[in-house]
Biotite code that builds the C-alpha atoms (Angstrom):
import biotite.structure as struc

atoms = struc.array([
    struc.Atom([-81.994, -66.175, 86.530], chain_id="A", res_id=1, res_name="ALA", atom_name="CA", element="C"),
    struc.Atom([-83.210, -62.321, 85.859], chain_id="A", res_id=2, res_name="ASP", atom_name="CA", element="C"),
    struc.Atom([-79.802, -60.783, 84.643], chain_id="A", res_id=3, res_name="CYS", atom_name="CA", element="C"),
    struc.Atom([-76.733, -62.218, 83.694], chain_id="A", res_id=4, res_name="ALA", atom_name="CA", element="C"),
    struc.Atom([-72.560, -60.511, 83.462], chain_id="A", res_id=5, res_name="ILE", atom_name="CA", element="C"),
    struc.Atom([-70.733, -60.780, 80.204], chain_id="A", res_id=6, res_name="LEU", atom_name="CA", element="C"),
    struc.Atom([-67.617, -60.477, 80.353], chain_id="A", res_id=7, res_name="ILE", atom_name="CA", element="C"),
    struc.Atom([-65.657, -59.745, 77.879], chain_id="A", res_id=8, res_name="ILE", atom_name="CA", element="C"),
    struc.Atom([-61.360, -58.991, 77.395], chain_id="A", res_id=9, res_name="ALA", atom_name="CA", element="C"),
    struc.Atom([-59.983, -56.174, 76.073], chain_id="A", res_id=10, res_name="ALA", atom_name="CA", element="C"),
    struc.Atom([-56.964, -56.593, 75.377], chain_id="A", res_id=11, res_name="GLY", atom_name="CA", element="C"),
    struc.Atom([-55.950, -56.662, 71.083], chain_id="A", res_id=12, res_name="THR", atom_name="CA", element="C"),
    struc.Atom([-56.407, -60.995, 69.584], chain_id="A", res_id=13, res_name="GLY", atom_name="CA", element="C"),
    struc.Atom([-58.759, -61.867, 73.457], chain_id="A", res_id=14, res_name="GLU", atom_name="CA", element="C"),
    struc.Atom([-61.592, -59.501, 72.179], chain_id="A", res_id=15, res_name="PHE", atom_name="CA", element="C"),
    struc.Atom([-61.391, -61.061, 68.491], chain_id="A", res_id=16, res_name="GLU", atom_name="CA", element="C"),
    struc.Atom([-61.314, -64.853, 69.574], chain_id="A", res_id=17, res_name="ALA", atom_name="CA", element="C"),
    struc.Atom([-64.502, -64.969, 71.989], chain_id="A", res_id=18, res_name="GLY", atom_name="CA", element="C"),
    struc.Atom([-66.420, -63.101, 69.847], chain_id="A", res_id=19, res_name="ILE", atom_name="CA", element="C"),
    struc.Atom([-65.384, -65.195, 66.651], chain_id="A", res_id=20, res_name="SER", atom_name="CA", element="C"),
    struc.Atom([-68.035, -67.896, 65.000], chain_id="A", res_id=21, res_name="LYS", atom_name="CA", element="C"),
    struc.Atom([-66.823, -70.328, 67.467], chain_id="A", res_id=22, res_name="ASP", atom_name="CA", element="C"),
    struc.Atom([-65.652, -68.645, 70.104], chain_id="A", res_id=23, res_name="GLY", atom_name="CA", element="C"),
    struc.Atom([-66.838, -68.030, 74.157], chain_id="A", res_id=24, res_name="GLN", atom_name="CA", element="C"),
    struc.Atom([-68.270, -65.213, 73.827], chain_id="A", res_id=25, res_name="THR", atom_name="CA", element="C"),
    struc.Atom([-70.416, -65.644, 71.889], chain_id="A", res_id=26, res_name="ARG", atom_name="CA", element="C"),
    struc.Atom([-71.600, -69.021, 73.172], chain_id="A", res_id=27, res_name="GLU", atom_name="CA", element="C"),
    struc.Atom([-72.236, -67.417, 76.617], chain_id="A", res_id=28, res_name="HIS", atom_name="CA", element="C"),
    struc.Atom([-74.390, -64.332, 75.776], chain_id="A", res_id=29, res_name="ALA", atom_name="CA", element="C"),
    struc.Atom([-76.071, -67.292, 73.151], chain_id="A", res_id=30, res_name="LEU", atom_name="CA", element="C"),
    struc.Atom([-76.693, -69.603, 76.617], chain_id="A", res_id=31, res_name="LEU", atom_name="CA", element="C"),
    struc.Atom([-77.977, -67.075, 78.676], chain_id="A", res_id=32, res_name="ALA", atom_name="CA", element="C"),
    struc.Atom([-80.547, -65.634, 75.970], chain_id="A", res_id=33, res_name="TYR", atom_name="CA", element="C"),
    struc.Atom([-81.389, -69.224, 75.281], chain_id="A", res_id=34, res_name="THR", atom_name="CA", element="C"),
    struc.Atom([-81.563, -69.844, 79.643], chain_id="A", res_id=35, res_name="LEU", atom_name="CA", element="C"),
    struc.Atom([-84.243, -66.624, 79.655], chain_id="A", res_id=36, res_name="GLY", atom_name="CA", element="C"),
    struc.Atom([-82.356, -64.516, 81.041], chain_id="A", res_id=37, res_name="VAL", atom_name="CA", element="C"),
    struc.Atom([-83.789, -61.355, 79.668], chain_id="A", res_id=38, res_name="LYS", atom_name="CA", element="C"),
    struc.Atom([-81.096, -58.403, 81.155], chain_id="A", res_id=39, res_name="ASN", atom_name="CA", element="C"),
    struc.Atom([-78.042, -58.272, 79.840], chain_id="A", res_id=40, res_name="LEU", atom_name="CA", element="C"),
    struc.Atom([-74.984, -56.408, 81.625], chain_id="A", res_id=41, res_name="ILE", atom_name="CA", element="C"),
    struc.Atom([-71.777, -56.569, 79.169], chain_id="A", res_id=42, res_name="VAL", atom_name="CA", element="C"),
    struc.Atom([-68.035, -55.746, 81.233], chain_id="A", res_id=43, res_name="ALA", atom_name="CA", element="C"),
    struc.Atom([-65.207, -54.921, 79.217], chain_id="A", res_id=44, res_name="ILE", atom_name="CA", element="C"),
    struc.Atom([-62.678, -55.922, 80.992], chain_id="A", res_id=45, res_name="ASN", atom_name="CA", element="C"),
    struc.Atom([-59.225, -56.059, 80.834], chain_id="A", res_id=46, res_name="LYS", atom_name="CA", element="C"),
    struc.Atom([-59.050, -51.651, 80.101], chain_id="A", res_id=47, res_name="MET", atom_name="CA", element="C"),
    struc.Atom([-55.807, -51.350, 81.903], chain_id="A", res_id=48, res_name="ASP", atom_name="CA", element="C"),
    struc.Atom([-54.109, -53.328, 79.102], chain_id="A", res_id=49, res_name="THR", atom_name="CA", element="C"),
    struc.Atom([-55.797, -50.963, 76.186], chain_id="A", res_id=50, res_name="THR", atom_name="CA", element="C"),
    struc.Atom([-54.303, -47.807, 78.288], chain_id="A", res_id=51, res_name="LYS", atom_name="CA", element="C"),
    struc.Atom([-58.189, -47.770, 78.781], chain_id="A", res_id=52, res_name="TRP", atom_name="CA", element="C"),
    struc.Atom([-58.244, -46.402, 74.946], chain_id="A", res_id=53, res_name="SER", atom_name="CA", element="C"),
    struc.Atom([-62.119, -44.772, 74.634], chain_id="A", res_id=54, res_name="GLU", atom_name="CA", element="C"),
    struc.Atom([-61.843, -45.721, 70.665], chain_id="A", res_id=55, res_name="ALA", atom_name="CA", element="C"),
    struc.Atom([-60.906, -49.565, 71.289], chain_id="A", res_id=56, res_name="ARG", atom_name="CA", element="C"),
    struc.Atom([-63.351, -49.370, 74.053], chain_id="A", res_id=57, res_name="TYR", atom_name="CA", element="C"),
    struc.Atom([-66.027, -48.290, 70.845], chain_id="A", res_id=58, res_name="GLN", atom_name="CA", element="C"),
    struc.Atom([-65.156, -50.377, 68.899], chain_id="A", res_id=59, res_name="GLU", atom_name="CA", element="C"),
    struc.Atom([-65.834, -53.097, 71.785], chain_id="A", res_id=60, res_name="ILE", atom_name="CA", element="C"),
    struc.Atom([-69.378, -52.130, 72.261], chain_id="A", res_id=61, res_name="ILE", atom_name="CA", element="C"),
    struc.Atom([-70.271, -51.736, 68.205], chain_id="A", res_id=62, res_name="LYS", atom_name="CA", element="C"),
    struc.Atom([-69.001, -55.417, 67.631], chain_id="A", res_id=63, res_name="GLU", atom_name="CA", element="C"),
    struc.Atom([-70.785, -56.798, 70.764], chain_id="A", res_id=64, res_name="THR", atom_name="CA", element="C"),
    struc.Atom([-73.987, -55.019, 69.170], chain_id="A", res_id=65, res_name="SER", atom_name="CA", element="C"),
    struc.Atom([-74.049, -56.588, 66.495], chain_id="A", res_id=66, res_name="SER", atom_name="CA", element="C"),
    struc.Atom([-73.404, -60.095, 67.965], chain_id="A", res_id=67, res_name="PHE", atom_name="CA", element="C"),
    struc.Atom([-75.698, -59.901, 70.813], chain_id="A", res_id=68, res_name="ILE", atom_name="CA", element="C"),
    struc.Atom([-78.452, -57.610, 68.524], chain_id="A", res_id=69, res_name="LYS", atom_name="CA", element="C"),
    struc.Atom([-77.973, -61.209, 66.481], chain_id="A", res_id=70, res_name="LYS", atom_name="CA", element="C"),
    struc.Atom([-78.265, -63.341, 70.114], chain_id="A", res_id=71, res_name="VAL", atom_name="CA", element="C"),
    struc.Atom([-82.376, -62.044, 70.772], chain_id="A", res_id=72, res_name="GLY", atom_name="CA", element="C"),
    struc.Atom([-80.939, -59.113, 73.186], chain_id="A", res_id=73, res_name="TYR", atom_name="CA", element="C"),
    struc.Atom([-81.603, -55.218, 71.892], chain_id="A", res_id=74, res_name="ASN", atom_name="CA", element="C"),
    struc.Atom([-78.504, -53.607, 72.503], chain_id="A", res_id=75, res_name="PRO", atom_name="CA", element="C"),
    struc.Atom([-80.209, -50.125, 73.857], chain_id="A", res_id=76, res_name="LYS", atom_name="CA", element="C"),
    struc.Atom([-81.337, -52.411, 76.466], chain_id="A", res_id=77, res_name="ALA", atom_name="CA", element="C"),
    struc.Atom([-77.555, -53.491, 77.767], chain_id="A", res_id=78, res_name="VAL", atom_name="CA", element="C"),
    struc.Atom([-75.574, -52.042, 79.782], chain_id="A", res_id=79, res_name="ALA", atom_name="CA", element="C"),
    struc.Atom([-71.687, -51.648, 79.067], chain_id="A", res_id=80, res_name="PHE", atom_name="CA", element="C"),
    struc.Atom([-69.219, -50.725, 81.074], chain_id="A", res_id=81, res_name="VAL", atom_name="CA", element="C"),
    struc.Atom([-65.571, -50.438, 80.882], chain_id="A", res_id=82, res_name="PRO", atom_name="CA", element="C"),
    struc.Atom([-63.809, -52.113, 84.013], chain_id="A", res_id=83, res_name="ILE", atom_name="CA", element="C"),
    struc.Atom([-60.141, -52.970, 84.989], chain_id="A", res_id=84, res_name="SER", atom_name="CA", element="C"),
    struc.Atom([-60.476, -56.550, 87.414], chain_id="A", res_id=85, res_name="GLY", atom_name="CA", element="C"),
    struc.Atom([-56.796, -56.470, 88.628], chain_id="A", res_id=86, res_name="PHE", atom_name="CA", element="C"),
    struc.Atom([-56.865, -53.073, 89.722], chain_id="A", res_id=87, res_name="ASN", atom_name="CA", element="C"),
    struc.Atom([-60.618, -52.561, 90.729], chain_id="A", res_id=88, res_name="GLY", atom_name="CA", element="C"),
    struc.Atom([-62.256, -49.862, 88.275], chain_id="A", res_id=89, res_name="ASP", atom_name="CA", element="C"),
    struc.Atom([-65.178, -49.050, 87.944], chain_id="A", res_id=90, res_name="ASN", atom_name="CA", element="C"),
    struc.Atom([-66.483, -52.161, 90.046], chain_id="A", res_id=91, res_name="MET", atom_name="CA", element="C"),
    struc.Atom([-68.096, -50.315, 92.596], chain_id="A", res_id=92, res_name="LEU", atom_name="CA", element="C"),
    struc.Atom([-66.878, -46.618, 92.417], chain_id="A", res_id=93, res_name="THR", atom_name="CA", element="C"),
    struc.Atom([-66.174, -44.923, 89.787], chain_id="A", res_id=94, res_name="PRO", atom_name="CA", element="C"),
    struc.Atom([-62.409, -44.883, 88.291], chain_id="A", res_id=95, res_name="SER", atom_name="CA", element="C"),
    struc.Atom([-60.319, -41.694, 87.485], chain_id="A", res_id=96, res_name="THR", atom_name="CA", element="C"),
    struc.Atom([-58.252, -43.912, 84.090], chain_id="A", res_id=97, res_name="ASN", atom_name="CA", element="C"),
    struc.Atom([-61.373, -43.268, 82.190], chain_id="A", res_id=98, res_name="CYS", atom_name="CA", element="C"),
    struc.Atom([-62.524, -39.580, 82.146], chain_id="A", res_id=99, res_name="PRO", atom_name="CA", element="C"),
    struc.Atom([-63.897, -40.226, 78.641], chain_id="A", res_id=100, res_name="TRP", atom_name="CA", element="C"),
    struc.Atom([-66.586, -42.388, 80.150], chain_id="A", res_id=101, res_name="TYR", atom_name="CA", element="C"),
    struc.Atom([-69.864, -40.589, 81.462], chain_id="A", res_id=102, res_name="LYS", atom_name="CA", element="C"),
    struc.Atom([-72.027, -43.680, 83.178], chain_id="A", res_id=103, res_name="GLY", atom_name="CA", element="C"),
    struc.Atom([-73.923, -46.434, 80.939], chain_id="A", res_id=104, res_name="TRP", atom_name="CA", element="C"),
    struc.Atom([-77.636, -46.148, 80.393], chain_id="A", res_id=105, res_name="GLU", atom_name="CA", element="C"),
    struc.Atom([-80.216, -48.715, 79.183], chain_id="A", res_id=106, res_name="ARG", atom_name="CA", element="C"),
    struc.Atom([-83.694, -48.346, 77.909], chain_id="A", res_id=107, res_name="GLU", atom_name="CA", element="C"),
    struc.Atom([-86.350, -50.149, 79.489], chain_id="A", res_id=108, res_name="ILE", atom_name="CA", element="C"),
    struc.Atom([-90.411, -50.172, 79.095], chain_id="A", res_id=109, res_name="LYS", atom_name="CA", element="C"),
    struc.Atom([-90.087, -47.016, 82.016], chain_id="A", res_id=110, res_name="SER", atom_name="CA", element="C"),
    struc.Atom([-87.677, -45.342, 80.450], chain_id="A", res_id=111, res_name="GLY", atom_name="CA", element="C"),
    struc.Atom([-84.317, -45.496, 81.028], chain_id="A", res_id=112, res_name="LYS", atom_name="CA", element="C"),
    struc.Atom([-81.881, -46.651, 84.058], chain_id="A", res_id=113, res_name="LEU", atom_name="CA", element="C"),
    struc.Atom([-78.504, -45.353, 84.314], chain_id="A", res_id=114, res_name="SER", atom_name="CA", element="C"),
    struc.Atom([-74.918, -45.681, 86.048], chain_id="A", res_id=115, res_name="GLY", atom_name="CA", element="C"),
    struc.Atom([-71.478, -45.199, 86.398], chain_id="A", res_id=116, res_name="LYS", atom_name="CA", element="C"),
    struc.Atom([-69.784, -48.540, 87.703], chain_id="A", res_id=117, res_name="THR", atom_name="CA", element="C"),
    struc.Atom([-70.335, -52.594, 88.013], chain_id="A", res_id=118, res_name="LEU", atom_name="CA", element="C"),
    struc.Atom([-72.338, -52.539, 90.400], chain_id="A", res_id=119, res_name="LEU", atom_name="CA", element="C"),
])
């Protein structure tokens, strides 16, 4: 596969369980990398349960960047997108629930790519 979407739950306790030593989030990132997936998108789901907290979003990006770097990914080449699958926020069209979110940007060999939504 050329690309993988790593879905991370933003809920209190859910995120922490996923990135713990034996967490599935950590395992899935490692599997994607070892299977040769070079491009990674991180969708931070259930943002509605955090009341679209920018602080929680930034905390998750910081923690996730740290562990995906250890796996082998360059965090600057990864798009991070806050979403709510339940409500469809930021899936296909930009959400009004997170006015602080200006979109994602990732570095590639030929420059930078940017966007606002998951797909």
